[in-house]
N, C-alpha and C positions, 0 to 999 in steps of 0.2 A: 639916255637916262630917263627921259620923259616917257618913252614907250614902256620901259620897265615899270615905272611907277603906275602907269595906266593899267598894265597887265596885273600888277599886284592888287590894285583896287578892284578889278573885275573878279579876281580870285577871292578876295575878301567878301564881296557881295554874294558870290556863288556859294561860298561856305556858309554865310549867314542864312541864306535862303534854304539850303539843305538842312542846316541845323534846326532852324525854326520849323520847317516842314516835317522833319522827322520827329521832333518832340511834341508837335501839336496834338496828335491823336492819342498818345500814350499818357498814362496817369502820373506824370512826373513834373508837370507845370512847364510849358514851353516859355511863358513870359519870364518866369523865375530863372530858367536856365539861360535865356538870352541876356538877362541882366548880369548873371554870374560870368558869362562868356566875355561880355564887354569889360567887366571889372578885371578879370584875370589877364586879358590880352590888351587892355587899354584901347579898345575899339570904339571910336566915336562915329556914329552915323548921324549926320546932320539932317534936319528936316523931319516932317511928319509923314511924308508920302511913303517912306520905306515900310513903316508898320502897316499902312493901309494896303500896300501892294502885296506883301507876303501873307497877310491874313486872308486877303481875297483869294490868293492862290490856293491856300489850304481849303477855303470854302469850296472852290471849284472842284478840287480833288475829292472831297467828301460827297459832293453832289454826284460826281461820276460813279463813286463806289455804290451809293444808295439810289441810283437813278431809277431802277426798276420799282423799288418801294415808293419812291416819290411819285412816279407816274401813276402807279396803281392807287395810291392814297388820294391824290388830287383828282383823278378821273372818277373814282367811285364816290368821293365826297360831292363832286358836282352832280353826278347822276342821282345821288340821294336827295340833294337839295332841289333839283329840277323835276325829277320824275318820282321822287319818294319811293325808290326801290329798296325794300326792306333788307335785301341781301347785301346792300351796300352800307347798311347802318353801322356796322362795326368799324369800317374804315373811316367813316365820318366822325364817329366818336373818338377814334384814335387821334385824328387831326385836331379835334376840339381840345383834347387833353394836351396836345403839344402846344397849342395856342395859350392855354391856361398856364402851363409850365413856363412859358416864355416871359410872362408878366413880371414875376418877382425880380428876375435878373435885369429886365429892361428898366424897371422903376429904380432899383437900387443903383444901377449903372449910371442913369441920368442924374440922380441926386448926389451920389457920393464918389463917382469915379475919379474926379479931379483931386479930391482930398486923399483918397486911397492911393492914387498913383504916386503921391509924395512919399509913401512908405517904401517905395522901391529904393530909396536912398539908404534905407536901413537894411543892409545885406543880411544881418543875423536873423531878421524876421523870415527871410526865405528859407534859411536852414531850419528854423522852428516849424514852418509850414510843411517842409518836406518830412520832418519827423512825424507830424500829425497825420499826414497823408499815408506814410508808411504804416503807422499803427492801424488805421482803418482798413488799408489794403490787407494787412495781416489778419484782421478780424473776419473779413469776408472771403479769405483765400479758398476755403473749402465749401462755401455756400453754393447751393445749386438753385434753390427756389422752385416754386411750382406754379407761379402765376403767369398767365399768358395775356394776350391783348385784351381779351374780354373781361379779365379780372381787374383791370386798371380802373381807378376811380379819380374823381376830382381831388380828393385828399392826397392820393399818390402824386398826382401832377403838381400840386402846390408844394409838397415836401421836396420833390425832385427839383422844382424850380427854385426853391429857397437854397438848396444845395448848390445849384448852378450859380446863384448870386454870390456865394462865398468865394467863387473863383476870381472876383475882382481884387481880392487880397493877394499880394505877391507870394508866389510859391505854392498856392493852392491850385491844383490842376482842375480844369473845367470838366474834362472827361472823367477824371478820377472821382471828383465830388458827385457827379450825377450817377455814375455807375455804382459807386459805393452806396448812395442813397437808395437806388433802385434795388440793389441786391439785399440791403437790409430790410426793405419792404417786401421781400419774398419773390421778386421777379426772377424768372429763368434767365440764365446768362445771355442767351441770344436776344431776348426781349429787352433786357437792360441795355445791351449794346445798341440795339436799333433805336430805342427811345432816346438814348443819350446823344447819338450822333445826328439823328433827325432833329433833335432839339437844338443842336449847334447851328443848324442852317438858318432859322429865322433870326436868332440873336446875333449871329455874325453878319448876316445880310443887313440887319437894322443898324448895326454899328458902322458898317461900311457906308451906308446911306448918310448917317449922321456926320461921318468924318469926311465926306466928299468935298465939303467946302475947304477944309484944311489942305486937301490934295491940290486944289486949283490955286491956292494962294501960297503954296510952298515955293520959296525963292530958289530952292536947290533942284527943283524938278527938271528943269531944262538941261542943266549941266550933268545931272546924274540919272537921266532917263534910261540910258543903256544899262548901267549897273543895276538899277531898280528892276528893269525888265528881266535881267539874268536871275536876280534873286526871286522874282515872281515865278518864272518858269521852273526854277529848281525847287521852289516850295511846293508847287503842284506835284511834281514827280516824287519828291521825298514824302509828302503827306500821303499820296496814293499808296505807295509801297509800305510805308510805316503802318497805315491803317489796316491794310490786308494782313500784315504780320501780326498786329495786335489782336485782330479778330480771331486769328488762329490760336494765339496764346490764351486769349480769354476763354474760348470755347473748350480748350483743353484743361482749364482750371489751373493755370500756372501763374496766377497773380502774385504769388509769394515772391517771385523774382523781382518784381517791381517794388515790393515792400523792402526787400534787402537793399535794392539800389537807393531808395529814398533814405534809409537809415545811413548808408555809407555817404551819400551826397550831403545829407544834413550834417553829419559829423565833420566832413571836409570843410563845409562852410564855417562852422564854429571854430575849428582849429586854424584855418587859413586866414579868415578875415578878422578874428578876434585876438 
């Protein structure tokens, strides 16, 4: 009987890792869906390390997908700073804009994250946020944009950063908010995608560093290390394939399907939980 319970626990964490990883890159709010999943199936995950583990797993997957862009941007930025090579200037400016766009979410997260996290107990807010996300996804569903890397400005970076900051509210998708903002500002789809997910890397890495103290003081870490590790590995795999799938959908201009989903999921939340 004990072995069956252990197996069921491992399956539960495997499923949670896959679920979190799959929903992380797509514009439907992974955090909101995890809350809904726990409410629906009465899943209780003790400790704080689980969240740190699976988000770090998603971060690794996104780094793998964008590894070539990261390598080029970092190398060319360093070459520009050290040797002042003008042909590297564009990549240096792109990195600078990513840093600027990170600031709003970082500040708002540090100041208000604890208060906003209390809103997760109000499930109907997740449904409302899904509806709002769906409306904006519908608005940009056919937009193509004409702005490339060289057209981005500090103003664009700040506005996208503020959009990312909205994702601390339950049900607001981080990728959805940043991609919607970028598309409304006239960016081409591939530029909006790249800027959005490269922007995810510093904010997620920073959140991991800040949370690392909670990781080491978590009393459940030793007993649940194997389940956490399974969730971590499954989150990496799910995020990697989900992101590749979403990139393909985004470039084909099929965002309307995510808008439909957000409307359906939002309606479900209202009818089921209210």
